[in-house]
N, C-alpha and C positions, 0 to 999 in steps of 0.2 A: 237410453239407460234410465231406469227408474230412480227416484230419489233415494230409495233404500239401498241401491247398488252404488251410489256415488260415494267416492272417498274424498274427503277434504283434508288438506294438510297445509301447514305453514312452511314456507321455504324462505330461509334467511340467506341473503347475499350481502357481501361486503363489497362496496363499489369504490373504485379509485378513478375518479373522473368518469369516463364512459366505459371503463373496463371492469369486468367482474373480477375483483382481486381474489375473492375467496367465496366459496359456496359449497353446497352439499356434494356436488360432483368432484370438485377439487379436493375436498376433505377426504372423500373415498379414494381418490387417486393417490393422495399422500399416504393414506393407510396401506394401500396396496404396494406402493413403493417401499414402505417400511418392511412389509412382509416378504417381498420378492427381491429387493435390492436391484430392481430393474424397471426403467420406464416402459420398455416394450412389454415385459411380463405383466406389469400393472395394467397397462392398456388392454392386453388380451384378457386378463381376468375380468375387466369391466366391459368387454365386448366392443372395444374401440381400437382404431388403428394406432400404430406407433406415431404417425404424423399428428393425429389429434391429441394424443397424450403429450407429445413433445410440445405442441402449441400451448396446451394448458399449463404445463410446467413453465414454459417461457413467460407466459403472462403472469403467473404467480411470482416468478423470480424478478420480473420487472416492476412489480407493484409494491415491493417491500424494500426496506433499507439494505438488505443483503439477501442472497438466494435462500429459498426454502428447500431447494433440492440442488445438490452438487452432483454433477455428472462426471464419470470417468470415461475416457476414450476407449474404444474397442481395441482389437488386436489380440495378442496372445492371451491376455487376461479376460477378454470378451467384454470389457467395460463394465458398466453398472451405474447405479445411482444411490445416493444416500440422502435421507431427509436430515437437514441440518438442525441444530438446536433451535434456531429461530422457527424453522418449519414445525417442529414439535410444539413449540410455544403457541404459534398461530393455530395449529390444529386443536390444541387443548382449550384455548380461549374460545375458538369457534364452537366447539362442542358444548362448552359451558353456556355460551350465548344462545345456542339452539335450545338447550334445556330451559334456560330462564325465559326465553321468548315463548316457548310452548306453554309453560306454566302461567305466564302472564295473560295469555289469550285463550286459555283452555275453555273457560265458561262460554265465552262468545263464539269460539270456533265450534263448539259442540252444538250450537244453535243452527249452524249453516244447513245441515240436511233438512231441517224443518222449514227453512226459508227458500229452499231451492224450487225452481220451476218444475212442474210436473210434465211440461211439454218438452219434446226433444229440442236440443239446441239447433239453431239454423246455421248452416255453414255457408 
């Protein structure tokens, strides 16, 4: 891939010990849960299995003082999921942090394409 075709981006992650408590993927998952009311549907919208989406929700819920997503059991009502008030707060804080971080590093980040190797990466 030539330097001109490379895309550089900043990826912010919030760590809780060794766990990724929150990051871009989990932010998107929360957004999709808000839209769909379902962990399974949110996962499908993101091209991931229900199991993967469930594991991400479980990690988020375990990393904060209370759950970011509340789940309802299936059955006649087919279950569902709701993003809690804390989940909305975390999502909003994270988006603000992403914006602030991107602004803070924009000048130096824009220099990366000019600093990149013109040789293909060795794997």
